C-alpha positions as CSV (number, residue, x, y, z in Angstrom):
1,M,150.5,118.1,105.7
2,R,153.1,115.7,105.6
3,G,151.7,114.2,109.0
4,D,148.5,114.0,107.6
5,V,149.1,112.1,104.8
6,A,151.5,109.8,107.2
7,S,148.7,109.3,109.6
8,A,146.5,108.2,106.8
9,R,148.5,104.9,105.6
10,E,147.3,101.5,106.4
11,V,150.7,100.0,107.7
12,V,151.0,96.5,109.3
13,V,153.7,93.9,109.9
14,G,153.1,90.3,109.0
15,L,155.8,87.6,110.8
16,D,155.9,84.0,109.7
17,I,157.8,82.3,112.5
18,G,159.3,78.9,111.8
19,G,161.4,76.5,113.6
20,T,165.1,78.4,112.4
21,K,164.0,81.7,111.1
22,V,161.6,84.8,111.2
23,H,160.4,86.3,107.6
24,G,158.5,89.4,108.2
25,V,157.0,92.0,105.9
26,L,155.9,95.5,105.7
27,L,152.8,96.2,104.2
28,V,151.9,99.9,103.7
29,D,148.5,100.5,102.0
30,G,148.5,96.7,100.5
31,A,151.7,97.2,99.2
32,V,154.9,95.1,100.4
33,V,157.5,97.7,100.8
34,A,160.2,95.9,103.0
35,E,161.2,92.4,104.4
36,D,163.9,90.8,106.1
37,R,164.8,87.4,108.0
38,F,165.7,87.0,111.3
39,A,167.2,84.0,113.4
40,V,164.7,82.9,115.8
41,R,165.6,82.2,119.4
42,H,163.5,79.0,121.0
43,G,161.3,79.0,123.8
44,A,158.1,81.6,124.8
45,D,160.6,84.2,125.6
46,G,162.8,83.8,122.8
47,V,160.1,84.0,120.2
48,V,158.7,87.0,121.8
49,A,162.2,88.7,122.1
50,T,162.7,87.7,118.2
51,A,159.3,89.1,117.1
52,T,160.0,92.3,119.0
53,L,163.4,92.7,117.3
54,A,161.6,92.0,113.6
55,V,159.0,94.3,114.3
56,D,161.2,97.1,115.6
57,A,163.1,96.5,112.3
58,L,160.7,97.0,110.3
59,A,159.3,99.8,111.8
60,G,162.7,101.7,111.4
61,R,162.9,101.0,107.9
62,L,159.3,102.4,107.8
63,A,160.7,105.6,109.1
64,A,162.6,106.1,105.9
65,L,159.6,105.2,103.6
66,V,156.9,107.0,105.2
67,P,158.1,110.0,107.7
68,G,155.6,110.1,110.2
69,A,153.7,106.7,109.7
70,E,153.5,104.2,112.4
71,V,152.7,100.3,112.6
72,G,149.3,99.8,113.5
73,A,148.9,96.2,113.6
74,V,151.0,92.9,113.7
75,G,150.3,89.6,112.4
76,V,152.1,86.5,113.4
77,G,152.1,83.2,112.0
78,V,153.2,80.2,114.0
79,P,153.4,76.5,114.0
80,G,151.3,74.6,116.6
81,L,147.6,75.1,117.9
82,V,146.6,78.4,118.1
83,L,143.2,79.1,120.1
84,P,141.6,82.1,118.0
85,G,140.8,85.3,119.2
86,A,143.1,84.6,122.5
87,G,146.3,84.2,120.5
88,T,147.3,81.5,123.0
89,V,150.0,79.2,121.3
90,A,150.4,75.5,122.3
91,H,152.2,72.3,120.9
92,A,154.7,74.4,119.0
93,V,157.8,72.1,119.0
94,N,160.0,73.1,116.9
95,L,159.8,76.8,118.9
96,G,160.2,75.0,122.1
97,I,156.6,76.1,123.3
98,V,154.7,73.3,124.4
99,E,152.3,74.3,127.0
100,P,149.7,76.8,126.5
101,E,151.4,80.5,126.1
102,P,149.9,83.9,125.6
103,L,151.7,85.0,122.6
104,G,149.6,87.4,121.5
105,A,149.0,89.1,124.7
106,R,152.9,89.3,125.4
107,L,153.4,90.6,122.0
108,A,151.0,92.9,122.3
109,G,152.2,94.2,125.7
110,A,155.7,94.5,124.2
111,L,154.6,96.2,121.0
112,G,151.8,98.5,121.9
113,V,149.7,97.5,119.0
114,P,147.2,95.1,118.2
115,V,148.7,91.5,117.6
116,T,147.0,88.7,115.8
117,V,148.4,85.3,116.0
118,E,147.3,82.5,113.9
119,N,148.6,78.9,112.9
120,D,151.0,79.3,110.1
121,L,149.3,77.0,107.5
122,N,146.2,79.2,108.0
123,V,148.2,82.7,107.1
124,A,149.9,80.6,104.2
125,A,146.2,80.1,102.9
126,L,145.4,83.9,103.4
127,G,148.3,84.9,101.6
128,A,148.4,82.4,98.8
129,A,144.9,83.4,97.6
130,H,145.5,87.1,97.8
131,V,149.1,87.1,96.5
132,L,147.9,84.7,93.4
133,G,144.7,86.6,92.7
134,L,142.5,83.4,93.6
135,E,138.8,83.3,94.3
136,G,137.0,80.6,95.6
137,D,137.5,78.3,98.1
138,L,141.3,77.3,98.4
139,A,143.6,74.6,100.6
140,F,147.4,75.6,100.9
141,L,149.0,72.0,101.0
142,A,152.4,72.3,102.9
143,L,154.9,69.8,101.7
144,G,157.6,70.1,104.1
145,T,158.9,68.3,107.4
146,G,155.1,67.1,107.4
147,V,152.0,67.5,105.2
148,A,149.1,69.4,106.3
149,A,146.8,72.0,104.7
150,G,145.6,75.6,105.4
151,L,141.6,75.8,104.5
152,L,140.0,79.1,103.5
153,L,136.6,78.5,102.8
154,D,133.9,80.9,101.7
155,G,136.3,83.6,102.5
156,R,136.9,82.3,106.2
157,L,139.6,80.1,107.9
158,R,138.2,76.9,108.4
159,R,139.9,75.5,111.7
160,G,137.6,72.4,113.0
161,H,136.1,71.8,116.3
162,R,139.4,71.1,117.5
163,G,142.1,72.7,115.3
164,A,142.7,69.5,113.0
165,A,141.0,70.6,109.9
166,G,143.3,70.4,107.0
167,E,145.7,67.8,109.0
168,V,145.8,65.4,106.0
169,G,149.1,64.1,106.8
170,H,147.5,62.0,109.2
171,V,145.2,60.2,107.0
172,P,146.2,56.4,106.8
173,Y,147.6,55.8,103.3
174,A,148.9,52.6,103.6
175,A,147.8,49.8,105.9
176,D,151.2,48.0,105.7
177,G,153.2,51.1,106.2
178,P,155.5,52.0,109.4
179,R,154.3,53.4,112.5
180,C,153.9,57.3,112.6
181,A,154.9,59.8,115.1
182,C,151.1,60.3,115.9
183,G,150.9,56.4,116.9
184,Q,148.9,55.5,113.8
185,V,150.5,53.0,110.7
186,G,151.3,54.3,107.3
187,C,149.9,58.1,107.7
188,L,150.1,59.8,104.6
189,E,152.5,62.2,105.9
190,L,155.3,59.5,105.5
191,Y,155.0,59.1,101.9
192,A,153.9,62.8,100.6
193,S,156.5,65.0,102.6
194,G,159.9,66.2,102.3
195,S,161.0,63.7,105.1
196,A,159.9,61.0,103.1
197,I,162.1,62.0,100.1
198,D,165.1,62.5,102.4
199,A,164.5,59.2,103.7
200,A,164.2,57.3,100.4
201,W,166.2,59.3,98.6
202,P,169.2,61.2,100.5
203,S,171.4,63.5,98.6
204,P,175.1,62.8,98.5
205,D,176.1,66.3,97.7
206,G,174.2,68.8,100.0
207,V,171.5,69.4,97.4
208,P,168.2,69.5,98.8
209,A,166.7,65.9,98.5
210,P,163.8,66.8,96.5
211,A,165.6,68.6,93.9
212,H,168.4,66.0,93.4
213,L,165.4,63.1,93.1
214,F,163.5,65.2,90.5
215,R,166.9,65.9,88.1
216,A,167.8,62.2,88.6
217,A,164.3,61.2,87.4
218,A,164.3,63.8,84.5
219,A,168.0,62.1,83.6
220,G,166.5,58.8,83.3
221,D,167.2,56.8,86.5
222,V,165.0,54.4,86.9
223,D,165.0,53.9,90.8
224,A,164.8,57.8,91.1
225,V,161.5,57.5,88.6
226,R,159.9,55.0,91.2
227,V,160.5,57.0,94.0
228,R,159.5,60.5,92.7
229,D,156.4,58.7,91.5
230,R,155.6,57.1,94.5
231,F,155.8,60.3,96.3
232,A,153.9,62.3,93.4
233,D,151.0,59.5,94.4
234,A,150.9,60.3,97.7
235,V,150.6,63.9,97.3
236,A,147.8,62.9,94.5
237,T,145.8,61.3,97.8
238,A,146.3,64.4,99.5
239,V,144.9,66.7,96.7
240,Q,142.0,64.2,96.4
241,T,141.1,64.0,99.9
242,L,140.9,67.5,100.0
243,T,138.8,67.9,97.0
244,L,136.4,65.1,98.1
245,T,135.8,66.4,101.6
246,V,135.6,70.2,101.1
247,D,135.5,70.4,97.2
248,V,138.1,73.2,97.5
249,E,138.8,75.1,93.8
250,H,142.1,75.7,94.1
251,V,145.0,73.4,95.7
252,V,148.1,75.2,96.2
253,L,151.2,73.5,96.6
254,G,153.7,75.0,99.2
255,G,156.5,74.0,101.7
256,G,160.0,73.0,100.9
257,V,159.3,70.5,98.3
258,S,157.4,72.8,96.1
259,E,160.9,74.7,95.5
260,V,161.2,71.8,93.0
261,G,158.8,74.0,90.8
262,E,157.4,72.7,87.5
263,P,158.2,69.3,87.8
264,L,156.7,68.9,90.8
265,L,153.4,70.1,89.4
266,V,153.8,68.1,86.2
267,A,154.3,64.7,88.5
268,V,151.2,65.6,90.8
269,R,149.1,66.6,87.9
270,R,149.9,63.4,85.9
271,A,149.4,61.3,89.2
272,L,145.8,62.7,89.3
273,G,145.5,62.3,85.6
274,R,145.9,58.5,85.9
275,R,143.3,58.3,88.6
276,E,140.9,60.6,86.5
277,A,141.5,58.0,83.6
278,A,140.8,55.2,85.6
279,S,137.3,56.9,87.2
280,S,134.8,58.6,85.2
281,F,133.5,60.2,88.6
282,L,137.1,61.7,89.3
283,A,137.1,62.8,85.9
284,T,134.1,65.2,86.1
285,L,135.6,66.5,89.2
286,G,138.8,68.1,87.1
287,L,141.3,67.4,90.1
288,A,144.2,68.2,88.3
289,D,143.2,71.4,86.9
290,R,142.6,72.4,90.7
291,V,146.3,72.3,91.5
292,R,148.9,74.8,91.1
293,L,152.4,76.2,93.0
294,A,152.9,78.8,95.1
295,P,155.4,80.9,93.4
296,P,159.1,80.8,94.5
297,G,159.5,83.9,97.1
298,A,156.1,85.1,96.9
299,R,156.4,85.5,100.5
300,V,152.6,83.9,101.2
301,A,152.8,83.2,104.9
302,P,154.1,86.4,106.4
303,V,151.8,88.6,103.8
304,G,149.0,86.3,104.9
305,A,149.7,87.1,108.6
306,A,149.8,90.5,107.7
307,L,146.3,90.2,106.1
308,A,145.0,88.5,109.3
309,A,146.4,91.5,111.2
310,L,144.2,93.6,109.3
311,V,141.1,91.2,109.4
312,G,141.7,90.3,113.2
313,R,141.7,94.1,114.5
314,D,138.4,94.8,113.1
315,A,135.8,94.9,116.1
316,G,133.8,91.7,116.5
317,R,135.7,89.3,114.2
318,G,138.1,86.8,115.1
319,P,141.7,87.0,113.5
320,G,141.7,85.5,110.1
321,H,137.9,85.6,109.9
322,A,136.5,87.8,107.0
323,A,133.1,88.6,107.0
324,G,133.7,90.6,104.0
325,P,136.2,91.3,101.3
326,L,140.0,91.1,102.4
327,P,142.1,94.0,101.8
328,A,143.0,94.9,98.5
329,R,145.8,92.4,97.2
330,P,149.4,93.3,98.1
331,T,151.9,94.0,95.9
332,T,155.9,95.0,95.9
333,A,156.4,98.8,95.8
334,T,158.1,101.6,97.0
335,V,156.3,104.0,98.6
336,A,156.9,107.6,97.8
């Protein structure tokens, strides 16, 4: 009888693979029952080995939670360009993968279960909508080393013709700005990223630069206030760009800078409010009210990867493309 119950459980692993670590979650019937982090090995072979290790470790914990149950699918979020459906990854430079690599096929062969590979921002958009319980079109705006957004429109991920949908970090922002690594001048990424804060306000004591900047600004440091407000204005430009191009209902701020928390949200909403006060058109759009934070520790990327695996496993649909409702909202629970 126990075996019948175990076999009926919906078990999936979601992995968020970044440049330094893999964050994995185990979902059983939509509930997050376990999670772990693993140091990542670079290069295609290293990434496959690390991901396999992570899945095996989480599957081992599953045995204690639901004896007899097995992982039915794995979802993986990675940086870089991902060919939908095929699971081929390229230009994931911080993972040491530059040329196209059939990561999905290699992992499926190693694990013996269906594997869905998706861009990391796309799975974060899926996870943010699900974890926060948001309906309607959504952009997950990652403020980290760079700036980019994952887009969830009409319940489907929007990648664009060449996978560049949401690359707002390379929208020109300052015509007289410095040259970006992409070859353009004055890209938004140079002003609205964690790297931009690191350059403008280096932390002297090991505290993350964004936290140090916002604390100094709150204490009344005039220079810190100037740097903070310039940063918030650049982020407001990213929000406005996303709203005016695809009119998303929600813009969720994530990435490393979002760890600042409420002060970041207040600063960005204030910057948007100034724009709304100067434009009756923007005022009618309610830009500031659309912005919210990804909650600290919400695990939106690995949860989104797990959701992509469930959807991608269905016949006739590519990974992350939901023709119908996404699976039930994950919670954190202990499975009896």
